[in-house]
N, C-alpha and C positions, 0 to 999 in steps of 0.2 A: 504493500500500500504506500502511495506517495505521501510526501509531507502535506500537500494540499488536501488529500483525502483524509488524512489523520486529523487535520485542523477542522474540516467540515464535520467529521464524526463527533469531535469534542463539542463543537458548537451545537450540533443537533442534540447531543446528550444533555447539555446545560439547558437548552430550550425545553426539553421534556421535563427536567427537574423543576424549572421555573413554572411550567404549566401546572404541575401537580401541587407545588407549594401554594400557588395562588388560587387553586380551585377550592371551592367550598365543599365539594363532594368528591369521593373517589371516582376515578374515570376508567372506562373500559378501553380495550384496544382500539375499537372503532372510533370512539370519541377522541382519543389521543391522536390517531392518524388524521382524522378530519381537522382537528384544531391546529395541528402542526403542518398540514398540507403534505403529509407523507403517504406512501402506500402502506397497507397493513404489514407487508413483509418488512419494510424498513423500520416501521414503528415497533414491530415485534422483536427485531434484532436489537434495537436500542434498549427496549424493555429487558430483554434477556441479559444483556451486558450489565445493566444497572442493578438488576436483581442479583446477579452473581457477585457484584461488588458490595451489596448491602445497602445501596442507595435507594432502592425501591423495595416495597413488599406487596404481595398479593393478598387481598382480602375478599371475602364474600365470593370466592371462587374465580371471578373474572374481572375484578376491579383492582386498581393500583393506587397506592399512596406513597409518599416519601418514606423511606426506611429509617430505621433507628440510627444509621450512620449520619444521615442528614441532621437529625435532632441532636446527636452528640457533637457534631462539628459546630452547629449553631450555638449550642450551650457553651462550648469552649470559647468561641468568639465573643459571646456576651460577657464571659468571665473576664476577658481581657479589655473590654470596652470601659473607658473611664466613666461615661455616663451611667452605665449599669452598676459599676462598682460603687459610685457615689450614692446612687439612689436605692439600691436593693436593700441594704441593711437598715437604712432609715425608714423605708416604707414597711418593712417587715415589723420593725419595733412599734411603729405607730398603729399598725393593724392589730398587733397583740394588745397594745395599750387601750385602744378604743373599742376593740371587738368588731370592727367593720372591715369589709373587703376593700382592698386597694389595687390600683392598676397603674402601670407605667406604659405609656404609649408614645409612638413616634409616627410621623408621616412617612409612608413608603409608597412612592408613586401617587396614585389617587386613592389610597387606602390608609386606614388608621391601624397600625400594627401594634399588638400588645407584646412588649418585650419582658414584662414581669407582671405576675398576678398572684396575689395572696387572697384566697377566698375564705371567708369566715362562715357564711351561710348562703344557701342557694335560694335566690329569689327569681331566677330565670329558668326557663324550661330546658336550658342547656348550660354546659360549663363554659366559662371563659378561662383560657389558659395561655401561657406563653406561645405566641404564634397565631393566636386568634386575630380575626379582623373585626373591627367595630364600625358601626355605621357612623360616618363622619358628622352628619348633621344633627344627631340627637344624643350621642354619647357625650358625657362630660368632658373627657379628654379630647375627643374629636372636635368639640366646639371651641375649646381653648386653642388647639393647634390651627384650626381654620381661621380663627380670629387674628392669628399672628401673621397671616399671609397678606402681602400687598393686595390692594383692591382688584387689580387686573388678574392676578393669579388666583384670587378667591373666586372671581366670576368664572374663570376657566375651569377651576376645580369643580364648582357646583354644576357647570355644564357638562362635565364628564361622568357624573355619577347619577344613579337613580335615587331620587329623594323619596324613599319608601316611608309610608305612614306606619311606623312600628307600633304605635299606640294611638288612641284618639287625640292625645296631646302633642304628638310629634308635629313640628313645624315643617311643612313641605313646600311652601311658597318661596321661591328664590328671593324675592324682594323682602319678604318678612325675615328670612334668614340673614340677609345682608344687614338689616337693621338690628337683628339680635346680635350679630357678631360685632357691630359697632358698639353696642352696649357692653359687651364682654370686654372689648378692647379698652373702653373707658374705665370700667370697673376693675379690670385686672384678673378676673377669674370667671368661670362659667358655672351655671346651675342647670342641671337637667332634671326638671321637676316632672317626673312620671313620663318623660318623653321617650325614654328607652325601655322602661318597664314601669307598669302601674304600681309596682311594689317598692320602687326606689326613688329616693331624692338624692341625687349625686352632685358632688362638687368637683370641679376640675381646676387645677392650678398650673401655671407655667413653671417650667424648670429652665432657668435662664443661664446662658454660658457667659464667659468672660468678654465676649463681643457685644453683650446685651441682646443676643438673639435667643428666641425660644427654641431650645434644643429638644425638648420633650414635654410631655404633660403628665401629671399625676392625678388620679381620680380617687375619690373617697365615696363609697356607696353606703348611704344611710337608709335603713328600712323606713318606709313611709310612715310607719307607726311612731317613729321617734322624731318626726319632723315637728310635731306639735309641742315637744318639750324644748322650748326656746333656749333655756339656760344650758341644757345638755348639748344641743345642736351648736350653739355659739362656742361653747368650750371645746367641742370636738373640732370645729372649723379652725379655731385659734391654734390648737395644737398641730393640726394638719398644715396650716399656713407656715408655722414655725419650721416644720420639717421641710417644706418647699424652699424656704429661705436658706436653711442649712445646706440642702443639696445644691442649690444655685451658687452659694458661696464656695462650695467644694469644686464647682465647675469654673470658678474664677470671677463670678459676678460680684460687684461691690456696690451696686445701686440700691434704690428703694424697692421694697417688695409689697405686693398687694395686701390690703387689710380688709377685714370684714366691713361691708357697708350696709348690710341688710338690718 
């Protein structure tokens, strides 16, 4: 096999991995071939190679997902990432202290990617874990991250995604969302009040790096039953904001940090 052929095979292999990592569901051979524009023979050859190396695994008989080797490499990379190192221990401690779930998210393309999650109680019909994708327009961390984008990029982002009405309270009108993001930008943090789950009142805060840029967002998921206890909610938010400041300072940020305004 020539060098050009080797390079093409590597490119095809990475394209297959990226497809499966981004897919919300396990894919069949036919779906993989169609999505990548390959024949079934070519797709099967790529699948067999990656299966043999441990980068894919077969489930439900005929469907494929990323293998444990991909998860292992991803975790090893996260362990070396300064953002993850700064945030993970702080978020784990505040989750234990408050008894609420926490999430650490970043923008990846036109998606909100969870890079750390500690779940205390299940209020969703599915688990959120490292590697999960969150709806950008109604999750607390997604709203913070989108509000940090320049207006032209924000409009492009909103135009590239489906604004699904996840709950009756989800905002799906683009103009209303842009107004909401302006409020978040002014306030400095986001609130997702039953927009992602009717059982949750979530707060999203920015994690700011040494350049003053929002590098990531952290989210605190408060059960809706606790929202009415204002003193407890405000104390929890104050503790969470202090963690956001500590993480941001660890990333080199020296400026002012958002405070509770509600």
